[in-house]
N, C-alpha and C positions, 0 to 999 in steps of 0.2 A: 250450102252443100259442101261436103268435104272433097278435097281434091284427090283424084286417083291418077297416078303416073307410073309409067314403066321406069324401072331403074335405068339410069343412063340418059333419059330424055331431057333432064334438066341438070343444072350444075349441082354438085354435092352441097355446095354452100347454101343453096336454096332449100334443098331437101332437109338439111340438118339445122336450119335456122330455128332459133328459140325465141319466139315472141318479139316484142318491141322493147326498146330501151326505156327504162323507167325515168320519170322526171327527176331532175337533180334536186335533192332535198338537203344536200350537205350543209349549206349555209344555215338553214333553219335549225337543223339538228345541232350544229356547233353552238348556236345561241342558247338552245335549251340546256345543253351540257354545261356551258359556262354559268348559266343561271342557277342550276342545281348545285354546282360546286360553290358558288358564292353565297347562296341563301339557304341551302339545305332543305329541311322540312317545309319551310315557308314557301319555297318555289313549288314543291310537290302539291301543297294544298291549293296554290293559285292555279296550277295547271289542271288539277281535278275540276275546279270550277269552270275553267275556260274550255277544256276539251271534253270532259265527261259530263259536264252540266250537273255536278253534284257538289254540295258543300259537306265535306267529311268532318266528323268529330274526332276520328282517329285514323291514322294511316294503317295501323295493324289490326287485323281481325282478332278479336279476343277468343279465348278458349271456349267460352259460352256461346259466342256467335257461331263458331265453327261447329260445335255440337248441334246447335239448333238447325243450322243449314243442312248438315248431313242427315238429320232426322227427317227432313222434308223430302228426301230422295226415296224412291220406291225400293223396298228391300230386294226385289227381284233384280234391279239394276246394280245394287251393291254386290249381289252374288255374282253377277256377270263380271264386274270389275275385279272381284277376288279371284275368279277363275282365270281371267286374262292375266292378272298379276302373277299367278302361280306359273303359268306358261312362260311369261317373260323372265321370271326369276330363274326357272330351271334352265333356260337357254343361256342366260348371262352368267350364271354361276360357273359354267364351263370355260369362261373367258379369264378367270382369275389366274394371275401369274404370281410367282414368288421370286424373290431375289436369288442370287447365287454367289458362291465363293469358289475361287480357283486357287489352289495352293500346290500345284504340281511341280514347281521349281523350288529348290532350297532357298530359304530366306525371302521368298516373294509370296505375298497374299494379295489377291485382286478380288473384287466383287462388285455387285450392284444391289442397292437397296431400292425397294418399291414402296412408296408411301402414299396414302390417300391425301387428296386435297383437304384443306381444313374447312373451307366454306364455299358453297356453290349456290349461285342464284339461278332460278328458272323463270323465264318469261313465258306466260301463258296468255295467248291473245284473247281479246273480247270480241266485239263485233257480232255479225250475224251468225257465225258458226261457233260451235263450242267443241273443245278438243280435250276431253278427259284422257283420251288415249295418249296424248303427248305427255301428260303428267306421268303416267305409268312408265312410258318408254324412257323418259329422262331421269326420273327419280330412282327407279329400281336399280339400274346399274350403279348409280351413285351410292346407294345404301350397301350394295354388295362390295363396292370398292372400299367402304369404310369411311366415307365422308361424314364428318361430325355434325356440320350445320348445313341444312338444306333450306334455302329461303325461296319462297314463291312470290312473284309479283304478277298481278293481273288487274286489268281495269275494273273499277266498280260499276255497278249498274246505276241507273239514275236515282234509285231509292237508296243508294249507298251500300247495298248488299253485294253479294257475290253469287256467281252461277253455282247452283247446288251441285251439279254433276262434277264440276271442277273441284270443288271442295271435298266431295266424297272421294274422288280419285286421289286427291292429296293425302287424305287420311289413310286410305288403303295402302298407298305407296310409301308413306312415312315422311312427308314434309314436316319440317320443324316449326316454321313460322310463315304466315301468309300476310302479304301487304297489298292494300288496295291502291295500286299505282300502275299506270299503263304508259305506253308510248316511249319516246326517246328519254323522257324524264325518269322512267323506271330503270332504264339501262344505266343512265348517269348515276342514279342513286346506288345501284349495285356496284358500279365501278369505283366510286369515290367514297361512298358511305355518307350518311346524314345522321342527324341526332337519333333517328328512330331505326333506320335501315342500316345494318352492318355492311361493311365492305366485303365483297365476294372475291375469291381468288379466280373464279371462272364463271362466265355467264353462258347459259344454255337456253335453247328454246326458239321456236319460230316467231315471226312477227311481220308487220307490214314494212313498207319501204323506209319509214322513219326509224323503226326498231332495228332493221338490218343496217342502216347507215350509222346509227348510234353504236352498234356493236363494232362496226368497222373502225369508228373513231376512237373508241376506248381500248381497242386491242393494243396490248403493250403495257397499259396500266393494269390490266387483268387479262386472263385468257378468254377466248370465246370458242364455241363449238365449231361453227362454220358460218359462212354467208350463204344461206340457202336461197336458191332461185325458185321460180314457179315449179309446181309439181309436173312430173313427166311419167308417161307409161309408153313402152314399146312392146307390141305383141307380135311375136313370130308365130304364124299359124299356117297350117297346111290346108289343102282343099277339103279335107274331111271335117273341118271345124264348123261349129254351129254359128252362123252370122249373128244370131240374136245374142249369144253369150259374148262374142267378140265385141259387138257394139256396146253391150252393157258394161264391159270392162273398160272400154275406152272412155265412156261417159263417167265412170267412177272417178277418173282423174280430172276430166274436163270440168266437172261441176265445182272443183276446188276454187278455180280462179280463171278470170278471162285470159290470163297469160299462160295458163297451163297448156301442156302439149300432149296429145294422144296420137300415136303413130302405129299403124298396122303394116307389117311387112309380110307378104305372102307370095307363094309360088302359084297362086290360083286367081286368075282374073274374075272367075265366077264368084269366088268368095269376096273379092274386093268389091264387086258391084252390089252383091246382096248385103254386105256390111254397110255400105254407104246408104242403101235404102233403109236398113234397120235403124241407122243413126237418126235419120229424119223422123221416122215413126216414133222412136223412143224419146227424142228430144221434145216432141210435142206434148208428152205427158209428164215431163220431168219438172218437179217443183222449182228447181234452179235453172230453168230452161235458158233464160237470158244469159247467164254466166257461161253455161256449158256450150250454148250455140256460138257465142263469140269465140270461145276457145277452139271449138272444132273448125269453124270456118276460117279463122285467121292462122291457127297454129297446127291444126290437125292435118294428117296426110295418110293416104294409103299408097304404099309402094309395092308394085308387082315386080318380083325378082324372078330370075330364070330358074332358081332352085332354092331349096332350103339351106344348102351350104352358103349360097350367096346371101340369103336372108340373115344368117348368123354373122357373116362378114360385115353386113350393113349395121347390125346391132352393135357389134364391137366398135365400129367407127363412131356411132352415135353416143355410145357409153351412157345409156339411159339410167335414170334413177330407179325405175321399176321395169323389169323385163319378164314377160310371160312367154313361156315356150308351150304352145298349144299343139302338141303332136301326141301320137300314141306311145312313143318311146323317148320321152324327153331326156332321160339319163344318158342316152346315146350321144347327145350333143353337149351335155353339161361341161365336159372338159374343153370344149371349143370356146366357151364363154370366157373372155378375158376382161371385159369392161362392163360392169353393171353394179348398181348399188345393192339390189336384192333381186334374186331370181325365183320365179314361181313356176313350178314344173307340172305339166300335165293339164288336162282339160277340166279338172275339178279343183283347181287351185287359183281362184281369183285373187288379184292383188289386195282387195279389201280384207282378205283373211289376214294378211300381214300387217295391215294398218292397225288392227285392233287386237288380235287374239293369238296368233300362232306361236309367237315367242321371239323371233328375231326382231331387231330394232327397226322402227319405221323412220327414224331420222337418218336420211341417206344423202349421199352426194348428188348434186344436180348440175345441170349445165355442162355436162361432159366431164365433170371433175372426177367421175368414177374411174377415169384413166389413171388417177394417181392418189385417190383418197378412198376412205372406207366408211361403212356405217358407224353410227355412234355405238360405243361399247364401254365396258368397264375400264379399258385403257384410257379413255378420255377423262377419267376422274382420278387418275393417279399421276404421280411424278416420280422420277427416278434420279438417283445419284450414284456415282461410282466411287469406290475407295481403293487405295493403293498402299501397300506396305512393303518396304525393302529393308533388309538388314544392311549393315555397312559392307559386309562381304558381297552381298548380292548387287549392291550399287557399284562397288569397285569393278565387278565383272563386266558391267555394261557402260562404264564411264566413257571410254573412248568412242563408243557408238553414239552416245547421246551428244557428246561434244562435237563429233563430226557433223551431225545434223545441225546443231546450233551454229557452228561456224559457216556452213553452207548457206544458212539463212541470214548471215550477218548479225546474228544476235549473240554477241560475244559474252555478255553478262550471263546469258543462259548457260553457256559452256562453262564459265568460271564457277557458277553455282554448283556444278557437278565436280569439276576437277579440283577445286579447293578442298572439297571433302576428302579426296584421296590424299592431297598434300598434307592435310591435318592428320590423317591416319598415319602417314609415313613418318611424321615428326615425333609421334608418340613412342 
């Protein structure tokens, strides 16, 4: 049974706790990465036999295999993927930024260039769940940004094939090459390159503890999107909310993972009690009951606050990945929200809408990191550099200022690199 508590009855640290610490897999992952660096493709084939229980003929899916796999997907689902892709594309196209040039002072030109990354690798998990939505959410912003090479790695099935819905999403989104590799070894291959898999400039996508640790260890060799933790939802709901719907929305995240967190904050004890009852009833008929029940019982909470304003304050402190505002006038409080990955407004906007279809990205900051980080966007697939141009006269006008800074920092060669240019000009 989920815990119901009045705000202030227990320490904030307990209310806001997020699951239990994962096992330390750093040593195992370091060994896998070293093995892939040393042996390349050979290590990938060996790990496929060891972990995926399949002996592959090729690491890369051929064009014909991709076509055949996509052909096995129901046309109706392909149409759903295309409609979702259109929504995601329309939203992310608004994020595109261009560089700029400033030439407001005589003899001075300043600017910034924005360039797409050359090669991006996307990890798509295997296992019991399948996430074609993650393919769309990661690849479409990359295409909009102008990334030239988009590589996808995903674990093979025991027959050596790939999940059809994943491949279909890859085709709809515009993936360039697909490789049958999973786990930490896939991250190592993308980071360092092998005979078959090109080196990526940045690695994106969710994964298990081994994948997350591998991304952590290769960061610096290449970029990564984020180290995502278990999924989270926080629902702020008033007493008029339907407990059936609130419970359903909480379970939509609890079924992800045993370490997922689902929290309800309400100003109504009656809603709190009815939602707790609904959770028990709905858990009993949920196909992923075991996972969801452990999530709800260990990490789920219902917090009763004195007012909706206090509920919003609590939400800002938790900084959840997903935040639902279930009130009649959600826009009235939108400007009060400071810390959240993605906000869902009103009684007819379940978080699942954002997972798949609405358009905003579902790759979001977790673990309270919404205090300082943002959802995945087109910005994650570009890099920037600045440029500076000064004429001799423009440099002369600021030479003393630059030299003063350099001297204060004890970097006298910096100062001389500027003052000697003035001396050279004076001699001419």
